[in-house]
C-alpha positions, 0 to 999 in steps of 0.5 A: 834896787838896781844900780845906776847907770856909770856916768862913763868916767874915764879918770879924773884928769886935773884940778883947776886952782885957784892962787894969787900969786902965780909965779910962786906956783910956778917955781913950786911945780917946776922947780921943786915938784919937777912938773913941766909947764905945758900950756899958758893962756893966750893974751886973749883968754887972759883978757877975755876970762880975767885970769893968768893960767898955766898948766903944770904936768907930770905922768897923767896929772895936770895942775891948771893954776888960775890968778886973777887978772883984774876983777870979775873973772872965776879967780877973782870970784873965788879967791874974794871969798876964801884963800887959794884952793882947788875950784874945779875938778876935770874928769875925762868922760867917754860920750859928754852927751851921754854924760850930760843926759845921765846927770840933767835925769838925776837932778844934776845942775848945770852951769852950761850947755855942752860946748865944742871946740875943734882945732886941727886935731879934732874936738873937744865937747865939755860942760860943767856943773855946781857941786855940794863941794862948796865952790868947787865945780865938776867939769866933764870933757871928752877928748876926740883929738883936741891937740890943746889942754883948753880954748886959747891954751898955747903950749908952752916949753918947760924951764930948763931943767924941769920937766922931767918927772924925776920922781915918778908922778903917775896920776891922781888916786883920790880927792878929800874934801871936808865937810861941815856935815857930809851926808848932802855930799854922800847922796849927791855923789850917790843918787847923781853921780852914781857912785858907791860906797868903798870904806869908811873910818871913824876916830877920836883922840878921846878913844885913847883917853877918855878923861881928856879934856880937848881933843880931835876926831872926824867921819870919813867915808869913801866914795867911789865909781868902780868902772873907773876907780875915781874915788873921793873921801869925805870927812866931817868933824866928831864929836866931842870937841867939833869945834876943835877937830882938825876938819873943822878948823880947816873949814874955818881957814877956807871959809867954807866946804872944800877939797882938803887934799889930793893924793898923786901916786908914784913908782917909787914913794922912797926915791920920790920922798927922798928927792922931793926932801932934797929939793926942799920940799916941806912934809908933815911930821911924824913922831918917832914913836909911830916906828918905835911901834911898826913892827907890831903894827905890821904883825897884827894888821896881817901884813906881816911882810914888807919890801921896805927897810923899817929904818929907811922908813923911819928917816924918811917919815913915810906911813905905812898901812894895810891889812892882809899878807903882803898887800899895804900902802906907803904914804906921806903928806905935805904941808899944807900951802900956807905952811909952805909958803909961809902965807896964811893966804895960800891956803890949808890945801895940801898933796899926798903921795901914795903908792899902793902895793896890793892895797886899796884902803885910805890908811884906816890903821894910820888914824891909831897909830898916829893918835897913839903915838903923839898921845904917847910923845905928848904924856913924855913931855909932862902935860897934855898938849891940843891935837897936832895937826898930824892927826887927821893927816894919816889917813884918806 
């Protein structure tokens, strides 16, 4: 069977994130992550779209946050059903007309026809489609010299002291989404978008202790577009104890399938994490026993040697994984938005920070290592405990 024609995706350029409190997001991105606030919606666009929007940029990453302005807009509709969350993923493509035609031919469901906008720099062509990602849509954009971020956006100078990207953010590495059942998404990614399977893992706490009466597990399959390197990790809960799986809990909190986290690559994760911690960014904790077992893991996985000091990894709680000589990845996960802000309405979405050093994987070894270390610490504290939130944030 011949491989499907690539859609001509160049990159995943950004996300559209719907939030109830735009000022809170502004403070987080500009003051803590040191993103620049580059664009804001014009008063006319606010009135027309019934939502206020701002774009925060670092490296090749763009995060547009929108909050409702009255009722009837897209932000209001999304937030009437969900806590804060990702409502659109935005892709840059080579040729919008060609991408549109391929998607239409393969059964993609278009929301609109191709729209063309012009400014003094050139043109922008874009269209959107529905997806099996719950209420998250995809937008495809062909940039033809168009200067504005989007029609109705006005440039904005970042706040004093912000926007230098001092933590070295580069681009979106991958998107991870959770589903009650992921097969429809996998088939859609393959047959409509033309993606290929890249990686998979399945794990459950009952693998460690079959006698336990509770636990948490998942199945994860990564699909990707080899031409652009765009990657989607897709998770579903695993039996036994389906309802207690962190994947199921996420879906209950989001009130549907959707984007769980987005991984942002950095040039130097150790300096980035050290700086982010100093800026009071909160990360998911890693048990100390994870690092007690790390030298043995590095040897057994075949990595053999790493450039980083193990004590520094322990201090910063950065995770490491890989499967061949001196090729590995380093990763860490921020707390979910609800935890960061102390507000359940902020939702279960979170960010991962990742640095790849020759490894293309998604931290499969970290699943087992984190599960085992958490189980070990629970045993030491005498008495079984439920699965920690860290469990399924140690991979993808």
